[in-house]
C-alpha positions, 0 to 999 in steps of 0.5 A: 279226640282227647287232648293230653297236656304234660303238666308235671314230672316229679321224683318220689320214694315209695317204701315197699316191703319187697324192694326196700326203698326205691326211686320212681319217676312219675310222668303225670299228664292231665286230659280235658275230661279231668282224668289224670294218668300216671306212668310209673317206672320202677328201677332197681332189683329185685324187680327190674323195669316195671311200668304201671299206668294208674288213672285218677279222677279227682285224686281217687284211683279209678283203675290200675293197669300195667305190664312187666317188661323184664319180669314175667311174674304176674303174682309179683306184679299183683303184690306190687300193685297192692303194696303200692297203695298200702304203703304209699301213705306210710312212705309219704309220711316218712319222706315228709319226716325227712324234709321236716327234720331238715327244716327243724335241724337246719333253719335259716338261723342256723348260721353265723351272725356275720352272714347277716351283718355282711348281707346288711352291708351288701343291701345298704350298698345296693349290691345285694342282688349282684350275681355272685358265685361261691365254691365249696371245697376242702383243702386236704384229704382227711385221715392222711388218706388219698380220697374223700367221699362227697356227702350231704348233698340231699340235705343241702337241696332240701334246705335250699328248697325250704329256705325262708325266714319266718316272722319270728326269725326276723323279729329275733334278727331285729334284736341282735343286729346293731341298733339303728339297722334300717327296718327296710332290710328286715322287710327284705329278709321276709321275702327272701328265698332261694328262687334265684339260686343255682347249684351245680354239684358233684353227685352224692357218693362220688370219690373226690379230692382236695381242692376240687370244687364240689359245689358251685352256688350262684345267685344274688350276692346277699343270698348266696352269702347267707347260705355259707355256714349252713351248707358247710355244716351239712357237708363237712361232717357227712363227708368226713364220717362217710369217708371214715366208714369207707376206710373201715370197709376197705380195711375189713374187706368185702367179706366181713359185715360191718355194724354201726353202733355209735349213737351213744358215743356221737356228738349229740342226737343229730351227730348220731343220726347223721353218722348212722346215715352216712356210715351206711352210705360209706359201706357199713351194712347195718346200724343199731339206730332205729330212727335211722332205719325209719327215716332212711331205710337202713337195715337195723340190728341189735340183740342184748346188752350186758345189763340184760344178762346181769339182770337175771340171777336164777332160772326161776326168773324165766317166764314164760318157760315154754316155747311152741316148736317152729313147725307147729309139730307136737302136742303144744309148747315145750318146757325150754328150761327142762330141755336146756337142763338136758342139754347142759350136761351133754354140752359140758361133757363135750366141751370139757367144762364143769356144769357148775362153771356155767352161770345160772343167771346167764343161762336164765337170761339166754333162755328168756331171750330165746323164748322172746326171740327164738329166730333172732337169738344172738346173745353177748357171751362175755358178761362173766366169762367167755367159758360160761357164756359159750356153754350157756349159749350152746345149751340154749341154741341146741334146745332151739334147734330141737324145736326147729329154730335157727339160732344166729350166733354170739357177740364177743365184747372184750378181750382178745377177740381173735383168740376167743373167736377161734375157741368159739368156732371150735366149740360150734364145730364140735357141737355140729359134728357130735350132735349132728346139728348142721345149723351150728356150722352157720352160726356167726360171731360178732366182735365189738370192743372199741374197734378202730380202723387199725384193729380191723386191719389187724383182723386180716393179719391174724387167724380169727373166725369173726364174721361181723364187726360192730364199730362205735366210738372211733367211727362216729367221732372220727377220732383220727381227724375231727373235721374235714375243713370244707370252705366256701369261697367267693370266686366271681362277682358280676362276671369278674373273677375273685380270689382270696390271697394269703400268706399261706399258699394253701389258703389261696383260692382259684378265681372264676367260675369253673367246669370240672372234668375227670380224666380216665385212663384206658382201663377206666381208672381216674388219674386227674381232675381238671379245673377249667374256666366255664367258657372253655371247651371240654377236654377231648379223649385221645387229645393231649393237653397241657395243665398245671398240677396244684400243690405239687412240685411239677409246674406243667404236665401234658396228659392224654385221657382215654375218657373224659367225664364232666364231674358236676351237674345242675341239681338246683334251680329257680327254687326247685331240685332239678335232679332226682334225689336218691335214697341211702341204698342207692348212694351206698351203691354209688360209693362202692362203684366209685371206689372200685374205679380208683387205682389201689395206690390212691386207696391205700389207707397208709401213705397213699399216692396223691391224686393229681388235681390240675388247672387248665392253661387258661385258668392258670393264666387268670390266676396269674393275672389276678395275682399281678393285678393285686400286686399293682393295686397294693404296690403304693401301700407296700401291702399284700392283700390277705383275706382270712 
């Protein structure tokens, strides 16, 4: 009889050509004879719910067996098996690169000096191990909007898992902390990690609102204090740019494709990479950023710049000059220059253009690019004028169609994009009908020209034929609002609630460790987020409850939810990530699902209705008690406690 002992459950990512980046749960068991068995469950389209069992001996595969529960394609299964082994090593390197990137970009020293001075003072006072709870939240929705999207959680978790100080880190801290600091403190830092830290968080990609605690970080006081700046750095911009992307998506509607192309405009390499990742999660379809494609599995796109077009001056610069037909028919390569010359006159006659008006250097650039990428021909056509670029594009595109290739379309980068797109589409339709080339009906038109959220909205109001929009500067720099303003505040020490008081009521915090619930109506739309003390029982569906809305004129409200969901879940404990990490595509899908649940009045880009966030009666009572206690404590000096 064979004894099998469960030893491990882990989450990994495998990059498969057929299914992009998917998440796999692996249940690993080991038997007494030394063999290891893995059961792999594949989740996600296009191949749903696969199960494979893979046996190992000393790390080497012995056999692969399995079954498909929903897909009956044995050929697909065989392809999956081969890809599993061929791609696992490459994917492992990619995943390692992501975590290595976090360690390099966000080492423990990427923080403010006062985190270390406070940690030292806690340590000197013997308070460094006291259990403490911090909350991360923001005070107002960005862009004068009605919502935000919580992002950056995965990077936070990877940062926490690898958090430790190297000898070099500690040596540097010795040099910058005040002279006379106790050397024993630096020995303490050398042993520090996040094994005592627990994080409860809203899932990444969830629609969230002002004043809702997104992350609860609990653990030894000195440790969770040291985490503040790094966690804020990882969440603030990620959530802001993801929200900005979602607003662009709402403005564009579901039909028009959105391309992020802001790397060159971003605030440095890290800002550019972060923007590409989180704008995709927020609803963009493609990125121009190659590294983002490699690290995060985001589809990449791009063709040519104006510099490529203007680098050519004559047809003699085109080399090679021939192209093999796509179907391999004929007697070999065809002279594309001669073929395009035949088409140029016919196109000019059809469009009423002068042959001499088409720039020869531009035609040479288009021909050269088409020969290099006959299946991905999408040039920018306004380097000189749209009139010249349109004639030259149609000439080269018709030549490609003669050779059984499908050109993709054109990019417009200046001027009145709506008007130009109509002219371009008319020309495409004329060519399709006059020359009997159906492929011209499916050509796309991409618009790029300092696109803003407002200009995307205007596209929906004006007649145009733009299929895709490329957005750069105003997306990645978040020109409407440069910072989300997340904060990280202490709410409990040694089980006692703590509160920040301020002369500005908006900067006051809610004391105590909490649970957060989202209340939904009968149609599944959220209408209120409720903050409760952690020991309170959860609100019940169908049962009326009294609560105190935050930041509004209404002091007390009575509400009844049809459904109640707990908003946060444990994601990190005892030094380990305790919830499966998700790839960018999965988070992107969560974003869209979460946005669909919102009522239209909360998603309005201008003057949205404010979503209600409220405190339970018990939490409200604690808030009043802490405020009263503080007034008594400070009455003798006549001062009100203000913590900045």
